[in-house]
C-alpha positions in Angstrom: 0.0 0.0 0.0 1.2 3.5 -0.9 0.2 6.3 1.5 -0.6 9.7 -0.1 -0.5 12.5 2.4 -3.5 14.7 1.4 -3.5 18.2 3.0 -6.4 19.8 1.2 -3.9 21.8 -0.8 -3.7 21.8 -4.6 -0.3 20.2 -4.8 -1.1 17.3 -2.5 -4.4 16.8 -4.3 -2.7 16.5 -7.8 0.1 14.4 -6.4 -2.4 12.0 -5.0 -4.2 11.8 -8.4 -0.9 11.1 -10.2 -0.1 8.3 -7.8 -3.5 6.8 -8.2 -3.2 6.9 -12.0 0.2 5.2 -11.8 -0.4 2.6 -9.1 -4.2 2.2 -9.1 -6.8 3.5 -6.7 -6.8 0.2 -4.6 -3.1 0.6 -4.0 -3.0 4.2 -2.8 -4.4 5.3 0.5 -5.0 9.1 0.8 -4.9 10.3 4.4 -6.0 13.7 5.7 -5.2 15.2 9.1 -8.4 17.0 10.2 -7.8 20.2 12.2 -10.8 22.2 13.4 -9.3 25.6 12.3 -9.1 24.6 8.7 -11.5 26.4 6.3 -14.9 24.8 6.2 -14.7 24.7 2.4 -12.1 21.9 2.8 -15.0 19.5 3.2 -16.4 20.3 -0.2 -12.9 20.1 -1.8 -12.3 16.7 -0.1 -15.6 15.4 -1.4 -14.9 16.5 -5.0 -11.4 14.9 -4.8 -12.8 11.7 -3.6 -15.1 11.6 -6.7 -12.1 12.3 -8.8 -10.0 9.6 -7.2 -12.7 7.0 -7.1 -12.0 6.3 -3.5 -12.4 7.8 0.0 -9.8 9.9 1.8 -9.1 8.5 5.2 -9.4 11.2 8.0 -7.2 11.2 11.1 -6.9 13.6 13.9 -4.5 14.2 16.8 -5.7 12.9 20.1 -6.4 15.5 22.7 -5.8 18.5 20.3 -8.2 20.0 17.9 -6.3 23.0 16.5 -3.2 25.1 16.9 -4.8 27.1 19.7 -5.0 24.0 21.8 -1.3 23.3 21.2 -0.3 26.8 22.1 -2.3 27.2 25.2 -1.6 23.7 26.6 2.1 23.3 25.6 2.9 27.0 26.2 4.8 27.2 22.9 4.0 29.2 19.7 6.8 29.1 17.2 10.6 29.2 17.4 14.0 27.9 16.2 12.7 24.4 16.5 9.8 25.1 14.1 6.0 25.2 14.7 5.0 22.9 17.5 1.5 22.7 16.1 2.9 20.9 13.0 4.6 18.4 15.3 1.6 17.7 17.5 -1.3 17.9 14.9 0.5 16.3 12.0 3.9 14.8 12.4 3.1 12.6 15.5 0.0 11.4 13.8 2.0 10.5 10.7 4.6 8.7 12.7 1.9 6.6 14.4 0.3 5.7 11.1 3.7 4.8 9.6 4.0 2.1 12.3 0.4 0.8 11.8 0.4 0.7 8.0 2.6 -1.6 5.9 3.5 0.8 3.2 5.6 0.5 0.1 5.9 4.3 -0.4 4.7 7.6 0.7 3.5 10.4 -1.6 4.3 14.0 -0.9 3.1 17.1 -2.8 6.4 18.8 -3.2 6.1 21.0 -6.3 8.7 21.4 -9.0 10.6 24.4 -7.8 14.2 24.8 -6.7 13.2 25.1 -3.0 11.0 22.1 -3.1 13.5 20.0 -5.1 16.0 20.9 -2.4 13.5 19.8 0.3 12.9 16.5 -1.5 16.6 15.7 -1.7 17.2 16.5 1.9 14.0 14.6 2.9 15.2 11.4 1.2 18.5 11.7 3.0 17.0 12.4 6.4 14.2 9.9 6.2 15.3 7.1 3.8 12.9 4.5 5.5 9.9 6.7 4.6 10.3 5.5 0.9 9.2 9.0 -0.3 7.6 9.6 -3.7 7.4 13.0 -5.3 5.1 12.8 -8.4 5.0 16.5 -9.0 8.8 16.7 -9.2 8.8 13.7 -11.5 6.3 15.4 -13.8 7.9 18.8 -13.4 4.7 20.3 -12.2 4.6 23.7 -10.4 1.8 24.9 -8.1 0.3 27.2 -10.8 0.2 24.1 -13.1 -1.5 22.1 -10.4 -4.1 24.8 -10.1 -4.7 24.8 -13.8 -4.8 21.0 -14.0 -7.2 20.7 -11.1 -9.6 23.3 -12.4 -9.6 21.7 -15.9 -11.3 18.7 -14.2 -14.1 21.0 -12.9 -12.9 21.0 -9.3 -13.0 24.5 -7.7 -9.8 25.5 -5.9 -10.0 25.6 -2.1 -11.5 28.8 -0.8 -8.3 30.0 0.9 -6.6 30.3 -2.5 -9.6 32.2 -3.8 -9.3 34.6 -0.9 -5.7 35.3 -1.9 -3.7 33.0 0.4 -0.7 31.1 -1.1 -1.5 27.9 0.8 -4.5 26.2 2.4 -3.0 26.1 5.9 -5.1 26.4 9.0 -6.7 29.8 9.5 -4.3 31.6 11.7 -1.0 29.9 10.8 1.8 30.7 13.2 4.3 30.6 10.3 2.7 33.6 8.7 4.3 37.0 8.6 3.0 40.5 9.3 1.2 40.9 5.9 -0.4 37.5 6.4 -1.7 38.4 9.9 -3.1 41.7 8.8 -5.0 39.9 6.0 -6.3 37.5 8.6 -7.3 40.5 10.7 -9.6 41.6 7.9 -10.8 38.2 6.5 -11.1 36.3 9.8 -11.1 38.8 12.7 -12.2 36.1 15.2 -9.2 34.0 14.5 -6.9 37.0 14.7 -8.4 37.9 18.1 -8.1 34.3 19.3 -4.4 34.1 18.4 -3.7 37.5 20.0 -5.2 36.2 23.2 -3.3 32.9 23.0 0.0 34.8 22.6 -0.6 36.8 25.7 -1.5 33.7 27.7 1.8 32.1 26.9 3.9 35.3 26.8 5.2 34.7 23.3 4.3 35.8 19.8 4.3 34.1 16.4 5.8 37.2 15.0 9.3 38.3 15.8 9.4 41.3 18.1 5.7 42.2 18.2 2.5 40.7 19.6 -0.5 40.6 17.3 -2.5 43.0 19.5 0.3 45.6 18.9 0.7 44.9 15.2 0.5 48.0 12.9 -2.5 47.3 10.6 -0.4 48.6 7.6 2.6 46.4 8.3 3.8 43.7 6.0 3.3 42.7 2.4 -0.3 41.9 1.6 -0.2 41.6 -2.2 1.7 38.3 -2.2 1.5 35.9 0.7 5.0 34.5 1.4 4.8 31.7 3.9 5.7 28.0 3.9 3.1 25.4 3.2 2.2 23.4 6.3 2.7 19.8 5.3 3.5 16.8 7.5 7.0 18.1 8.2 8.1 21.5 9.5 10.3 23.4 7.1 12.9 23.9 9.7 14.0 20.3 9.1 15.1 21.0 5.6 17.4 24.0 5.7 17.3 26.7 3.0 20.9 26.0 2.0 20.7 24.3 -1.3 21.9 20.7 -1.6 24.6 20.1 -4.1 22.4 17.7 -6.0 19.6 20.3 -6.7 21.2 21.6 -9.9 21.3 18.0 -11.2 17.5 17.7 -10.8 16.0 21.1 -11.2 16.0 23.3 -14.3 14.1 26.6 -14.6 10.9 25.9 -16.7 11.0 27.8 -20.0 7.3 28.7 -19.7 5.0 28.2 -16.8 1.4 27.0 -17.4 -0.4 29.9 -15.7 -4.0 30.3 -14.8 
């Protein structure tokens, strides 16, 4: 059995479909980590993807934690040099448990075809060789814009967070976001902004460097382009930004991107 880690993002959705097309729907098990603070539209997106795949997506959830706010207030940790603790608690530990329970022959990850993601894939293989990782998007040289185009050609509407202008379909109120992201959350999801601001004060630490959310200048940060890491099953801190020497052997700048 091949596990496909499905995150409700466009890259993992397309990567899962490519794996099913190659190995067969009965040989690929899509798994989704449910988190209560994800956008409610994810349920619609999941249902449409299940119809596309011809099989159900298995839903798992961390025991005792429903969202990033639970992690922050209970574990007294927001974000830091070790990465986002919510990724560890809500996703990574669940993945590690399932890896022990399922006899898998490979694991599908939605790393797109970009220099950064190729670098992550190479380092991932080195750090977790027993995971037997598969990267269909890199194999097919598919970028995130191409995944969006491919998905919508099938008639599946993109997840609502993308439509709202976010670069990824992370939880609403992602601790990895910068000032521009949080000021957009302030406008689009004021309740989540207020909830995170309160959680920060409870633990005495902020998800932004040097400023608490309740002190954040509403005009601070870049809002035209959301620059933040995708929240997959592994925290980005594990795969340093320093390029691996093998990246240039794998990655070539696309001559022309398939834009939407």
